[in-house]
Structures are given as C-alpha cells and as structure tokens.
C-alpha positions as CSV (number, residue, x, y, z in Angstrom):
1,M,4.6,15.1,-3.7
2,T,6.6,13.8,-0.7
3,I,5.4,10.8,1.2
4,K,4.5,13.0,4.2
5,E,2.4,15.3,2.0
6,I,0.5,12.4,0.5
7,Q,-0.1,11.0,3.9
8,E,-1.4,14.4,5.1
9,E,-3.7,14.5,2.1
10,I,-5.1,11.1,2.9
11,I,-5.7,12.1,6.6
12,D,-7.6,15.2,5.4
13,E,-9.7,13.0,3.0
14,F,-10.6,10.6,5.8
15,S,-11.5,13.4,8.2
16,M,-14.4,14.4,5.8
17,F,-16.3,11.1,6.6
18,D,-18.6,10.9,9.5
19,D,-18.5,7.2,10.2
20,W,-16.6,4.1,9.3
21,M,-19.1,2.8,6.8
22,E,-18.4,5.8,4.6
23,R,-14.7,5.2,5.1
24,Y,-15.0,1.6,4.1
25,E,-16.9,2.6,1.0
26,Y,-14.2,5.1,0.1
27,I,-11.5,2.5,0.6
28,I,-13.4,0.1,-1.7
29,E,-13.7,2.9,-4.3
30,L,-9.9,3.4,-4.1
31,G,-9.5,-0.4,-4.8
32,K,-11.7,-0.1,-7.9
33,S,-9.4,2.6,-9.3
34,L,-6.2,0.5,-8.7
35,P,-4.6,0.0,-12.1
36,I,-4.8,-3.7,-13.2
37,I,-1.7,-5.6,-12.5
38,D,-0.1,-7.5,-15.4
39,E,-1.1,-11.1,-15.2
40,A,2.6,-12.0,-15.5
41,Y,3.2,-10.6,-12.0
42,K,0.4,-12.7,-10.4
43,L,2.9,-15.3,-9.3
44,D,3.3,-17.0,-6.0
45,E,6.6,-15.2,-5.4
46,N,4.7,-11.9,-5.5
47,L,2.1,-13.0,-3.0
48,I,2.3,-11.3,0.4
49,K,2.6,-13.7,3.2
50,G,0.5,-13.1,6.2
51,C,-2.6,-11.8,4.4
52,Q,-6.0,-13.4,4.8
53,S,-6.8,-12.8,1.1
54,K,-4.5,-13.0,-1.8
55,V,-2.4,-9.9,-2.4
56,W,0.1,-9.7,-5.2
57,L,2.7,-6.9,-5.0
58,Y,5.3,-6.2,-7.6
59,S,8.0,-3.5,-7.8
60,E,10.2,-2.2,-10.5
61,L,12.8,0.6,-10.6
62,D,12.2,3.5,-13.0
63,N,14.7,6.3,-13.0
64,D,15.7,5.7,-9.3
65,V,12.1,5.6,-8.1
66,I,10.0,2.5,-7.3
67,K,6.8,1.8,-9.2
68,Y,4.6,-0.6,-7.4
69,T,1.7,-2.5,-8.9
70,A,-0.6,-4.7,-6.9
71,D,-3.9,-6.6,-6.9
72,S,-6.0,-8.6,-4.4
73,D,-8.9,-11.0,-4.7
74,A,-10.7,-9.2,-1.8
75,I,-12.3,-5.8,-2.5
76,L,-11.5,-4.1,0.8
77,T,-7.9,-5.4,0.7
78,K,-7.6,-4.1,-2.8
79,G,-8.6,-0.6,-1.5
80,I,-6.0,-0.9,1.4
81,V,-3.2,-1.8,-1.0
82,A,-4.3,1.1,-3.3
83,L,-3.9,3.5,-0.4
84,L,-0.4,2.2,0.3
85,L,0.6,2.4,-3.3
86,R,-0.6,6.0,-3.5
87,V,1.8,6.8,-0.6
88,F,4.8,4.8,-1.7
89,S,4.7,4.3,-5.5
90,G,6.8,6.8,-7.4
91,Q,9.2,7.4,-4.4
92,T,12.9,6.7,-4.0
93,P,13.9,3.6,-2.0
94,T,15.6,5.8,0.6
95,D,12.4,7.9,1.1
96,I,10.3,4.7,1.4
97,L,12.7,3.2,4.0
98,R,12.7,6.4,6.0
99,A,8.9,6.9,5.9
100,E,6.8,6.5,8.9
101,T,3.3,5.0,8.5
102,D,1.6,7.1,11.2
103,F,-1.2,8.0,8.8
104,I,-2.6,4.4,9.2
105,D,-3.2,5.1,12.9
106,E,-4.2,8.7,12.3
107,I,-7.1,7.6,10.1
108,G,-8.0,4.8,12.5
109,L,-7.6,2.1,9.8
110,K,-5.8,-0.6,11.8
111,E,-8.3,-0.4,14.7
112,H,-11.2,-0.8,12.3
113,L,-9.9,-3.9,10.7
114,S,-10.3,-7.5,11.8
115,P,-7.1,-8.9,13.5
116,T,-6.2,-10.9,10.4
117,R,-6.7,-7.9,8.0
118,A,-4.6,-5.7,10.4
119,N,-1.8,-8.3,10.2
120,G,-2.2,-8.3,6.5
121,L,-1.8,-4.5,6.4
122,V,1.4,-4.8,8.5
123,S,2.6,-7.5,6.0
124,M,1.9,-5.2,3.0
125,V,3.9,-2.4,4.5
126,K,6.8,-4.8,5.4
127,Q,6.8,-6.1,1.8
128,I,6.8,-2.6,0.3
129,K,9.9,-1.8,2.5
130,M,11.6,-5.1,1.6
131,Y,11.2,-4.2,-2.1
132,A,12.7,-0.8,-1.3
133,I,15.7,-2.4,0.3
134,A,16.2,-4.7,-2.8
135,Q,15.8,-1.8,-5.2
136,K,18.1,0.4,-3.2
137,T,20.8,-2.3,-3.5
138,K,20.4,-2.3,-7.3
139,I,21.0,1.5,-7.4
140,E,24.1,1.3,-5.2
141,N,25.7,-1.5,-7.2
C-alpha cells in the first residue's frame, strides 16, 4: 500500500468513532500491538528529542525500504508512534520524504493532545523524515 492509501485507511477507521474517548482507547490498543523493540536499540541516541515521555525510534534499510521500530514508556505515546510506523515503515526513503502528514489533522489528533504531546508528535514525524534522509544517502552512495 502507498503512504496515501494507508493514511486514508486510518482516516476511515477514526471516522467510525463517535467521540475522543473511543479514539484514545483505539490509539492505546494500537500501542499494545506495536512489535517489541530490541533492547539493543533502546539507546540515548535513538531517543526522540522534544517528547514529554521517552520514545525510542530506530530505522534500518531493507531492500531499499525503511523498516522502523519504536517504543515508548507512555501508553498513549506508544499508540501514536504505532500509528506513524504503520504509515511510514516499509516505504522508500523518497516516498517518506515526499509524504504529507495531513491525516494527523484530518483525524483531529494534534488538537486533542496536550501541547507537549503535540510537540512530541511533530518531533516523531521529524525524526522519521531525518532517518529517511540518512537512509536515502546510503542508497545513493
């Protein structure tokens, strides 16, 4: 699936919920399904700066697509990062760098987060894109 198709699928899923309590519960459930990150990647260098809670994000190149793994010590944040990984993991660096993140606004996520969590969300997206730049450089060299 393309990034756009995945984002549209997420927008459809979120439209099924009547209120934000249900959406928060869904995000938390997504976090519970996030594959466990290898403890070897839970290093300070993989921590996302600007997040209220601890969020580790790691990327590796696999046949010209980026596979991301992540974890967080906060259950809601873990769900948010699971949502982002669903969109971006398994995509090419070029597609990740070109991708818009309008789905975040479409589902109303940023406006229903505390300011510090909203900043953390922006930091997560930035880090995903930074890894894409780094991995793209590896492919081109």
